[in-house]
FISELUM-379128 format. One line per 2 residues: for each residue x, y, z of N, C-alpha, C. Coordinates in steps of 0.2 Angstrom, whole numbers. Each point is the difference from the previous one (the first is absolute). Layout:
% FISELUM-379128
X,Y,Z,X,Y,Z,X,Y,Z | ... $
***
This chain:
% FISELUM-379128
-331,86,-221,5,4,3,1,-3,8 | 7,1,2,2,-3,6,1,6,4 $
-2,0,5,-1,5,6,4,-3,7 | 5,4,2,2,-1,8,-5,4,6 $
-1,-3,4,-2,3,5,3,1,6 | 1,5,3,4,1,7,-4,1,5 $
-1,-4,6,-5,1,4,3,-4,8 | -4,3,5,5,-2,7,-7,-5,3 $
1,-4,5,-5,-2,4,1,-1,8 | -4,-1,4,1,-1,7,-2,-8,-1 $
4,-4,2,-3,-8,-2,-3,-2,6 | -1,1,6,-3,-1,6,-7,-5,-2 $
-4,2,-4,-6,-3,-1,1,-5,-6 | 6,-2,-3,0,-3,-6,4,-5,-1 $
-2,-7,-2,5,-6,1,5,1,-6 | 5,6,0,4,2,-6,-2,4,-4 $
3,0,-7,1,3,-6,-5,-5,-5 | 1,-6,0,-2,-5,-6,-6,-2,3 $
-6,-1,-7,-5,-1,2,2,-10,1 | -5,-1,6,-1,-5,3,-8,-3,1 $
-1,-6,-2,-7,-3,2,-1,3,8 | -7,-2,-1,-3,3,7,3,5,5 $
5,4,-4,3,6,6,1,5,-5 | -2,6,5,0,7,-2,10,1,-3 $
-1,4,-6,8,1,-2,-1,8,-2 | 6,2,-1,1,9,-2,-2,-1,-7 $
2,-6,-4,0,-1,-7,-6,2,-3 | -4,-6,4,-8,0,-1,-4,6,0 $
2,4,7,-4,8,1,3,4,-7 | 5,0,-2,3,4,-6,-3,-1,-7 $
0,-7,-1,-4,-3,-6,-7,2,0 | -2,-1,5,-8,2,2,-2,7,-4 $
6,3,3,-2,8,1,2,2,-8 | 5,-3,-5,2,2,-5,-5,-4,-4 $
-2,-4,-1,-6,-5,-3,-6,5,0 | -2,2,6,-6,4,0,0,8,-4 $
5,2,2,1,8,-2,0,-1,-8 | 5,-3,-3,2,0,-6,-7,-6,-4 $
-3,-4,3,-6,-4,-3,5,-5,-5 | 4,-3,3,1,-6,-4,6,-3,6 $
0,-7,-3,4,-5,6,8,4,0 | 2,1,4,8,0,2,2,-4,5 $
7,-2,-4,5,-4,5,5,3,2 | 4,0,5,6,4,2,4,-5,2 $
7,2,-1,4,-4,2,5,4,4 | 2,-2,6,3,3,4,7,0,1 $
5,4,2,6,-1,2,3,-3,6 | -5,-3,1,1,-5,5,-6,-3,4 $
1,-4,4,-5,-3,5,0,0,6 | -2,5,4,3,0,7,-3,-3,5 $
0,-3,6,-3,-5,5,-6,3,2 | -4,-3,3,-6,3,4,2,4,6 $
-2,6,0,1,4,5,7,6,-3 | 3,-3,-4,4,6,-1,-1,5,-6 $
3,7,4,-2,6,-5,6,0,-6 | -4,6,-5,4,2,-5,-1,8,2 $
5,3,-1,0,8,-1,1,2,-5 | 4,-5,-6,1,2,-6,-1,-7,-5 $
-4,-1,-5,1,-5,-3,-4,2,-6 | 2,-7,-6,-2,2,-7,-4,-7,-2 $
-5,2,-5,-3,-7,-2,-1,4,-8 | -1,-5,-6,-3,2,-6,-5,-3,-2 $
-4,2,-5,-5,-2,-4,-1,2,-6 | -5,-3,-4,-1,2,-8,-6,2,0 $
0,4,-5,-8,3,0,1,5,-8 | -5,0,-4,0,3,-7,-1,8,1 $
-3,1,6,-3,5,1,7,6,1 | -1,7,-2,5,4,3,-1,4,6 $
4,-2,4,-2,4,8,4,6,1 | -2,3,6,3,5,2,-2,1,7 $
3,4,2,2,1,8,-6,1,5 | -6,2,-4,-7,1,3,-2,-7,2 $
3,-7,-3,-2,-7,3,3,0,7 | 5,4,3,4,-1,7,-6,2,4 $
-2,6,-1,-5,2,4,-6,-4,2 | -2,-2,-6,-6,-6,-2,1,-5,4 $
7,-4,-1,1,-7,5,-1,2,7 | 3,5,3,2,1,6,-7,1,4 $
-4,3,-5,-8,1,3,-2,-6,1 | 1,-5,-4,-5,-7,-1,5,-4,4 $
5,-1,2,5,-5,3,-3,3,8 | 2,-5,4,2,0,10,4,5,0 $
-1,3,6,5,5,3,7,-3,0 | 1,-6,1,7,-3,1,4,-3,-6 $
-3,3,-7,4,-1,-5,0,7,-4 | 5,3,-1,1,6,-3,3,0,-7 $
-3,2,-6,5,1,-7,3,7,0 | 6,0,-2,4,6,-1,1,2,-6 $
1,-3,-6,1,1,-6,-1,-6,-6 | -3,1,-4,-2,-6,-8,4,5,-4 $
4,-4,-3,4,1,-8,2,-5,-4 | -2,2,-7,2,-5,-4,8,-2,0 $
1,-7,-2,7,-3,-1,1,-4,-5 | 6,-3,-5,0,-3,-5,-5,-7,1 $
-4,-2,-5,-3,-7,-1,2,-4,5 | 6,-3,-2,4,-5,5,2,1,5 $
1,6,4,2,3,6,-4,-4,5 | 5,-5,6,-4,-4,4,2,3,7 $
-5,0,4,0,3,7,5,-3,5 | -3,-9,-1,6,-4,3,6,-1,-3 $
1,-1,-5,6,-2,-3,5,5,-3 | -2,6,0,4,5,-2,3,4,5 $
-4,-2,7,3,5,6,9,-3,0 | 3,7,2,8,-2,1,0,-2,6 $
-4,4,6,4,-2,7,-9,1,3 | 1,-1,8,-6,1,3,4,1,8 $
-5,5,2,3,2,7,-5,1,5 | 1,-5,6,-4,-1,6,2,5,6 $
-5,1,4,1,4,6,-4,-6,6 | 5,-1,6,-3,-3,5,0,4,7 $
-5,1,4,0,6,6,-1,-5,4 | 3,1,6,0,-3,7,0,5,6 $
-5,1,2,-1,4,8,5,-2,5 | 5,4,2,4,-2,7,-4,3,6 $
-5,1,-1,-6,2,6,-7,-2,-1 | -2,0,6,-7,-1,-1,-5,7,-2 $
-2,-3,-7,-2,7,-3,-7,-3,-3 | -5,3,3,-9,-1,-3,-2,2,-6 $
7,5,-2,-4,2,-7,5,-2,-5 | 4,-4,1,4,-5,-5,-2,-7,0 $
-6,-2,4,1,-7,2,-3,-4,-7 | -4,3,-5,-1,-3,-5,5,2,-7 $
6,3,3,4,2,-6,8,-1,1 | 0,-3,6,9,-1,1,-2,-7,5 $
5,-4,-1,2,-5,5,1,3,7 | -4,-1,5,1,2,9,5,-5,3 $
6,4,-1,7,-7,3,1,5,5 | -2,0,6,2,7,5,3,-7,6 $
-3,-6,1,1,-3,6,9,-2,0 | 3,1,-6,6,-3,0,5,5,-3 $
4,1,2,4,7,-5,4,-4,-5 | 1,4,-6,5,-2,-5,6,3,-2 $
4,-3,-1,8,2,-2,-2,2,-6 | -1,6,-2,1,2,-9,6,0,-2 $
6,1,4,5,-2,-5,3,-6,-1 | -3,-6,4,3,-6,-2,-6,-3,-5 $
-5,3,-1,-6,0,-6,3,1,-5 | 2,6,-1,3,1,-6,8,-2,-3 $
3,-3,5,6,-5,-2,-4,-6,-2 | -5,-2,2,-3,-6,-3,-1,0,-5 $
-3,7,-3,-3,3,-7,6,-2,-4 | 5,3,2,6,-1,-5,2,-6,-3 $
-2,-5,2,1,-8,-1,-5,-2,-5 | -6,5,-1,-6,-2,-5,3,3,-8 $
6,3,1,3,3,-6,4,-6,-4 | 1,-6,5,5,-4,-4,-2,-6,-3 $
-6,0,1,-5,-5,-3,-4,2,-5 | -3,-4,-4,-5,0,-5,-6,-5,0 $
2,-5,3,-6,-6,3,-2,1,5 | -8,2,1,-2,2,5,-6,-5,1 $
2,-7,-1,-6,-6,1,-2,1,9 | 4,1,3,-2,0,9,-4,4,2 $
0,7,-4,-6,6,0,-6,-1,-5 | 0,-5,-1,-5,-2,-7,-7,-4,5 $
-5,3,-3,-7,-5,2,1,-6,-4 | -1,-7,4,-1,-5,-2,-5,-2,-5 $
2,-5,-5,-6,-3,-4,-3,5,-5 | 5,4,-3,-3,6,-4,2,-1,-7 $
-2,3,-5,2,-1,-7,6,3,-4 | 5,3,6,5,3,-2,3,-5,-5 $
4,4,-5,5,-5,-6,6,2,4 | 2,5,3,7,1,2,0,4,8 $
3,-2,4,0,4,7,4,5,0 | 5,2,-6,6,5,0,-4,6,0 $
3,6,4,-1,6,-1,7,4,2 | 0,6,-4,7,3,1,-3,7,5 $
4,-1,5,-2,4,6,5,9,-1 | -5,5,-1,3,6,1,1,6,5 $
-3,-3,5,-2,5,6,-4,-5,5 | 5,1,5,-4,-3,7,3,5,7 $
-4,2,2,3,4,6,-6,4,5 | 3,0,6,-5,2,6,1,6,2 $
-4,5,2,0,7,2,-4,1,6 | 4,2,5,-6,2,5,-1,7,1 $
-6,2,1,-2,7,2,-4,1,5 | 3,0,6,-5,1,7,0,-7,-1 $
-7,-2,1,-3,-7,3,-3,-3,-7 | 1,2,-5,0,-2,-6,6,-3,-3 $
-2,-8,-4,5,-3,-1,-2,-1,-9 | 4,2,-4,-2,-2,-8,5,-3,-2 $
-1,-5,-3,3,-5,-4,-1,1,-8 | 5,3,-5,0,0,-6,3,-4,-4 $
-4,-5,-4,3,-4,-5,-1,0,-7 | 4,0,-4,-2,0,-8,4,-6,-3 $
-2,-2,-6,1,-6,-3,-3,1,-7 | 4,-5,-5,-2,-1,-6,-8,-3,1 $
0,-4,5,-7,-5,0,-1,-1,8 | -5,-3,2,-1,-2,7,-3,-7,-2 $
0,-5,5,-4,-6,1,-7,1,5 | -4,-3,-1,-5,0,4,2,-1,6 $
-2,5,6,0,0,6,8,2,2 | 5,2,-4,6,0,0,2,4,5 $
-3,7,-1,4,6,4,-3,-1,6 | -5,-2,3,-3,-2,5,3,-6,5 $
4,-5,-4,4,-5,2,6,3,2 | 3,5,-6,7,3,3,-2,3,7 $
-5,4,0,0,6,7,-1,-4,6 | -3,-6,0,0,-4,5,5,-4,2 $
4,-1,-4,8,-3,1,4,5,2 | 1,7,-2,3,5,3,-2,3,5 $
-5,-1,3,-3,2,6,2,-4,5 | 0,-8,-2,5,-4,4,6,1,1 $
4,3,-3,7,3,1,0,7,4 | -5,3,-1,-1,6,4,-2,0,8 $
-3,-8,1,-2,-1,5,4,-3,4 | 6,-3,-3,5,-5,3,-2,-8,-1 $
-4,0,-3,0,-9,-1,4,-2,-3 | 1,3,-7,4,-1,-4,7,6,0 $
6,-2,-4,5,3,0,0,2,-7 | 2,6,-2,1,2,-7,3,-4,-5 $
5,-4,2,3,-4,-5,-5,-7,0 | -5,-2,5,-3,-5,-3,-6,1,-6 $
-1,7,-2,-3,-1,-5,3,-3,-8 | 6,-1,1,3,-4,-6,-2,-7,1 $
-1,-4,4,-3,-6,2,-7,0,-3 | -3,4,3,-8,0,-1,0,1,-8 $
3,4,-3,-1,0,-8,3,-6,-3 | 6,-2,3,4,-7,-3,-5,-6,0 $
-3,0,5,-4,-6,1,-6,1,-4 | -1,4,-5,-5,-1,-5,-7,-2,2 $
-3,2,6,-6,-5,3,-2,5,4 | -8,3,-2,-3,2,5,-2,1,8 $
3,-7,2,-2,0,6,7,3,4 | 5,2,-4,7,2,4,0,8,0 $
-5,3,-2,-2,6,0,-4,2,5 | 0,6,4,-5,2,4,-8,-1,-2 $
-4,2,5,-7,0,-1,0,7,-3 | -6,0,-5,-2,5,-4,-2,6,4 $
1,5,-2,-1,8,4,-7,0,0 | -4,5,2,-7,1,-1,-1,4,-6 $
-6,-2,-4,-1,1,-7,-1,10,1 | -3,0,4,-3,8,1,6,4,1 $
6,0,0,7,4,2,2,1,-7 | -1,-6,-6,2,2,-7,-2,3,-5 $
5,5,-2,-4,3,-6,5,0,-6 | -4,-1,-7,2,2,-8,2,7,1 $
6,3,0,1,7,-3,3,2,-5 | 1,-4,-4,3,3,-7,0,-7,-5 $
-2,1,-5,1,-4,-7,4,3,-5 | 6,-2,-1,3,2,-7,1,-1,-7 $
-2,3,-5,-1,0,-6,6,4,-5 | 0,-3,-5,3,5,-6,-3,1,-5 $
-5,7,1,-4,0,-5,1,3,-6 | 6,1,-2,3,2,-6,0,-4,-4 $
***
C-alpha cells in the first residue's frame, strides 16, 4: 500500500529535505524513524526538495509498505523524531499517487523584519537598515505573471528539464514591522523563490525600478537577477493535490 505523510520541519539544522552524502537531511531523519518503527527499510519521495536552512510548515511525502497503518504511528514517529520535525497525519492513497508529480501547486511564504528584532533573527530576514517601498515591490511582482520562463531565477547547473513555471500568486503584505511575501505556482525551480525575493527587494530599496524586472527575466541568466535572500526567512506552507 502507498501512504502519504503530512509533516512540517524547522530547516535550521538540515541541509535541505533531500538525502545528501555527508550531510544531515530531513529525509534521512524521516526514513530512519519510519524504518525503525516499521522494522523494514522505508524509502520516501517528497513533494519537493527545500534548500539548506529553508523551513516547511506543510509538506508531503509518500512511501510504500505492506503493513496496515493507523494514526498511532503518528504519535510513535513524533516520539522518535527530533523536536524540529513534526508529523501531522498519515493516510492511504492510490498505489500510483505521487507526492512530487501529482502536486498541482506549491505555496511559499517569505518573511522580512523591518526592524531589528532578536526574536525573529533566525526566522526572518532582518532588513531594517534600509526602508523598502512595498507598493513598488508589488508593482514589480505583477510583471512575474507575464512570463513562464524563469531561468534568471534558477540555480545554475541543475538537472531541470525545463525552467517553465506557471505563476498563480505573488504578493507582499505588511503587518506592522513584518513583511510577508506569498508566492504560489505549479512548480518552482531550485533557489527560485529566494532569487525572486532578492530581486524584488532591490526594487523596494530603489536599486532597481519595477520595470527592470522584465529585463531580468528576459535575459534568462541567473547573473541578471539579485542576490538570493537568506534561506531562514523562507517557508513552504502548502502543497496542493486532487486526492479524488
